[in-house]
C-alpha positions in Angstrom: 122.5 -120.1 95.9 124.2 -123.0 97.6 125.2 -123.5 101.3 127.5 -126.4 100.2 128.4 -128.5 97.2 128.6 -132.3 97.4 131.4 -133.4 95.1 130.5 -137.1 94.9 127.1 -138.1 93.8 125.0 -139.9 96.5 123.7 -143.3 95.2 120.1 -142.7 96.0 118.8 -145.1 93.3 120.8 -148.0 94.8 118.3 -148.0 97.7 115.2 -147.1 95.7 113.6 -150.5 96.0 113.9 -150.6 99.8 112.5 -147.1 100.3 109.7 -147.6 97.8 108.7 -150.8 99.6 108.4 -148.8 102.8 106.5 -146.1 100.9 104.0 -148.7 99.5 103.4 -150.1 103.0 102.9 -146.6 104.4 100.5 -145.7 101.5 98.5 -149.0 102.0 98.3 -148.3 105.7 97.0 -144.8 105.1 94.3 -146.0 102.7 93.3 -148.7 105.2 92.8 -146.2 108.0 91.0 -143.8 105.7 88.4 -146.5 105.0 88.5 -148.2 108.4 88.4 -145.1 110.7 87.6 -142.3 108.3 88.4 -138.6 108.9 87.3 -136.8 112.0 85.5 -134.0 110.3 85.0 -130.6 112.0 81.6 -128.9 112.4 82.2 -127.1 109.1 81.5 -130.5 107.5 79.2 -132.1 110.0 77.1 -129.2 111.3 76.8 -127.6 114.7 76.3 -124.3 116.6 78.2 -121.1 115.8 78.4 -118.3 118.4 79.9 -114.9 118.1 80.6 -113.1 121.4 82.2 -109.8 122.3 84.3 -108.7 125.3 85.2 -105.3 126.7 88.9 -106.1 126.6 91.1 -108.5 124.6 89.7 -112.0 125.1 91.7 -114.9 126.7 91.1 -117.6 124.2 92.7 -120.4 126.3 90.5 -119.4 129.3 87.4 -119.4 127.1 88.3 -122.8 125.7 88.9 -124.3 129.1 85.6 -122.9 130.4 83.6 -124.5 127.6 85.5 -127.8 128.0 84.5 -127.9 131.7 80.9 -127.6 130.6 81.3 -131.0 128.8 81.8 -129.8 125.2 84.6 -131.3 123.2 86.0 -130.7 119.7 85.3 -127.0 119.9 86.9 -124.2 118.0 87.6 -120.8 119.7 89.3 -118.1 117.7 89.4 -114.3 117.4 87.0 -112.8 114.9 88.0 -109.5 113.4 89.4 -107.9 116.6 90.9 -109.2 119.8 87.6 -108.4 121.6 85.4 -110.4 119.2 85.4 -114.2 119.5 83.8 -116.9 117.4 82.9 -120.2 119.0 82.0 -123.4 117.0 80.5 -126.4 118.8 79.6 -129.7 117.3 75.9 -130.7 117.0 74.3 -132.6 119.9 71.3 -134.9 119.7 68.0 -133.6 121.2 69.6 -130.2 122.1 68.8 -127.0 120.2 71.3 -124.3 119.3 69.4 -121.9 121.7 69.9 -124.3 124.6 73.6 -124.8 123.7 74.2 -121.0 123.5 72.3 -120.4 126.8 74.5 -122.9 128.7 77.7 -121.7 127.2 76.9 -118.0 127.8 76.1 -118.9 131.4 79.5 -120.3 131.9 81.2 -117.4 130.1 79.3 -114.8 132.1 80.4 -116.5 135.4 84.0 -116.0 134.1 83.5 -112.5 132.8 80.2 -110.7 133.1 81.1 -108.2 130.4 80.7 -110.8 127.7 77.9 -110.2 125.2 76.3 -112.6 122.7 76.3 -111.0 119.2 74.8 -113.9 117.2 74.1 -117.6 117.3 73.2 -119.8 114.4 73.0 -123.5 113.5 75.1 -124.9 110.7 73.1 -127.7 109.4 74.3 -131.0 107.9 73.1 -129.7 104.5 75.7 -126.9 104.6 78.2 -129.5 105.8 77.5 -131.7 102.8 77.9 -128.7 100.5 81.3 -127.9 102.1 82.4 -131.5 101.7 81.4 -131.5 98.1 83.1 -128.2 97.4 86.2 -129.2 99.2 86.6 -132.5 97.3 85.8 -130.6 94.1 88.6 -128.1 94.8 91.0 -131.0 95.6 90.1 -132.7 92.3 90.5 -129.5 90.3 94.0 -129.0 91.7 95.0 -132.6 90.9 93.7 -132.3 87.3 95.5 -128.9 86.9 98.7 -130.4 88.1 98.4 -133.4 85.8 97.9 -131.1 82.8 100.8 -128.9 83.8 103.2 -131.8 84.3 102.1 -133.5 81.1 102.9 -130.3 79.2 106.1 -129.5 81.1 107.8 -132.9 80.9 108.0 -136.0 78.9 105.2 -138.4 79.9 107.3 -140.7 82.0 108.5 -137.9 84.2 105.0 -136.5 84.4 103.5 -139.8 85.5 106.2 -140.3 88.1 105.7 -136.8 89.5 101.9 -137.2 89.6 102.2 -140.5 91.5 104.6 -138.9 94.0 102.3 -135.9 94.6 99.1 -138.0 95.1 101.2 -140.2 97.5 101.9 -137.2 99.7 98.2 -136.3 99.9 97.1 -139.8 100.8 99.8 -140.0 103.5 98.6 -136.8 105.1 95.0 -137.9 105.1 96.1 -141.3 106.5 97.8 -139.6 109.5 94.7 -137.6 110.2 92.5 -140.7 110.0 94.9 -142.8 112.2 95.2 -140.3 115.0 91.6 -139.0 114.5 92.9 -135.4 114.4 90.2 -132.9 113.5 90.0 -132.3 109.7 88.8 -128.8 109.0 88.7 -126.4 106.1 92.1 -125.0 107.2 93.6 -128.5 107.1 92.1 -128.9 103.6 93.8 -125.7 102.6 97.1 -127.1 103.9 96.6 -130.3 101.8 96.1 -128.1 98.7 99.2 -126.1 99.6 101.2 -129.3 100.0 100.1 -130.4 96.5 101.6 -127.3 95.0 104.7 -127.4 97.2 105.4 -131.0 96.4 104.9 -130.3 92.6 107.5 -127.6 92.9 110.1 -129.9 94.4 109.5 -132.6 91.7 109.8 -130.0 89.0 113.1 -128.8 90.4 114.5 -132.3 90.5 113.2 -133.3 87.0 114.5 -130.0 85.5 118.0 -131.0 86.7 117.5 -134.5 85.4 116.6 -133.1 82.0 119.6 -130.7 82.0 121.9 -133.6 83.0 120.6 -135.9 80.2 121.1 -133.1 77.6 124.6 -132.2 78.9 127.2 -133.9 76.7 129.7 -134.1 79.6 127.4 -136.7 81.2 126.7 -138.6 78.0 128.2 -141.8 79.3 126.2 -141.9 82.5 123.4 -144.5 82.8 119.9 -143.4 83.9 120.3 -144.2 87.6 123.6 -142.3 87.7 121.9 -139.3 86.0 119.2 -139.3 88.6 121.7 -139.6 91.4 123.7 -136.7 90.0 120.5 -134.5 89.6 119.2 -135.2 93.1 122.7 -134.6 94.6 123.0 -131.3 92.9 119.7 -130.1 94.2 120.4 -131.1 97.9 121.7 -127.6 98.9 118.7 -125.9 97.4 116.4 -128.5 99.0 117.8 -127.9 102.5 117.6 -124.1 102.2 114.1 -124.1 100.9 112.5 -126.8 103.1 114.5 -125.7 106.1 113.3 -122.1 106.0 109.7 -123.2 105.2 109.7 -125.7 108.1 111.0 -123.0 110.4 108.0 -120.8 109.6 105.6 -123.8 109.9 107.2 -124.8 113.3 106.6 -121.3 114.6 102.9 -121.5 113.7 102.8 -124.9 115.4 104.4 -123.6 118.6 102.9 -120.1 118.8 99.8 -120.2 116.5 97.5 -121.8 119.1 94.9 -124.5 118.5 93.5 -122.6 115.5 96.7 -123.2 113.4 97.9 -126.3 115.1 96.5 -129.0 112.7 97.1 -126.7 109.7 100.8 -126.6 110.6 100.8 -130.3 111.4 99.5 -131.1 107.9 102.1 -128.8 106.3 104.9 -130.5 108.4 103.9 -134.0 107.2 103.6 -132.7 103.6 107.0 -131.0 103.7 108.8 -134.1 105.0 107.1 -136.5 102.7 107.4 -134.1 99.8 111.2 -134.3 100.1 111.0 -138.1 100.5 108.6 -138.6 97.5 110.6 -136.4 95.2 113.7 -138.4 95.7 112.6 -142.0 96.4 109.2 -142.1 94.7 109.2 -139.7 91.7 112.8 -140.4 90.7 112.6 -144.1 91.2 109.3 -144.3 89.3 110.9 -142.4 86.4 113.8 -144.9 86.4 111.4 -147.9 86.4 109.3 -146.4 83.7 112.4 -146.5 81.5 113.2 -142.8 81.0 116.3 -142.4 78.9 118.4 -139.7 77.2 116.5 -140.1 73.9 113.2 -139.2 75.6 114.5 -135.8 76.5 116.7 -135.0 73.5 115.2 -133.0 70.7 115.4 -135.0 67.4 117.8 -133.5 64.9 116.2 -132.8 61.6 118.2 -134.2 58.6 119.7 -131.4 56.6 118.4 -131.0 53.1 121.1 -131.5 50.5 119.8 -128.6 48.5 119.8 -126.4 51.7 116.3 -125.2 50.8 117.1 -124.1 47.3 114.6 -124.7 44.6 116.0 -126.0 41.3 
């Protein structure tokens, strides 16, 4: 399906050096902020107090959040839990303050707002649990990366596979760099978004490189040089890219605008991933493949010389 067809190939590779210089600077800046500032981890990683409360009617999450903020608590998470009447509240750990003291203070403020609220449970998520989540999250990320590397190595010639892998890791580091620079809260939902972006970015690279392979194998384009083949392949996928990324971003934007604080940073991470996924597939992956020296012979199946006896035994 195509919304439009571009008749003349866009010379993307002519500007590959400039855009990749920008990409390298952005990547280096992201790594710098990751080491200099680090990620602002949520209580799922650092530990804290988890409260479950119940209301007699659908809870006003914004009012609950504002009430707790007025009590001096920051970086809190308030979200529905099961039903609209049940709410789960996560608060970061505080020095020399127990979970019982935290829950008693919070419940006092909530009861002043609505005396029908009931405390169902309260528990402390310790740093040990946070360390386990951090380890498991990094392990999940590493397994996804390894799986993508294996898939791309099997699917494509090694030069295209290496280019796609570099582009995908580039997207992940850029997302983490944004969260480190702005000190946005990095939670398990954001980690899920990063893993989703990995798969999403891989899909875009695969689509582009599939068209590159088809163009190299098409005899009509036999006289085109590698940069021209890459330009042709990317130009022919532009309509599909706009349809796919446009519809996906529309859904993500709706989550950002109407999903509330719970989905805000999840949708922010997806937005950054979508934008840089398009950028990396064109200017990072394709350019890397060109500089690695991919050529027609790499993607053409070798023709076996025909036996003069045509298989007959004399």
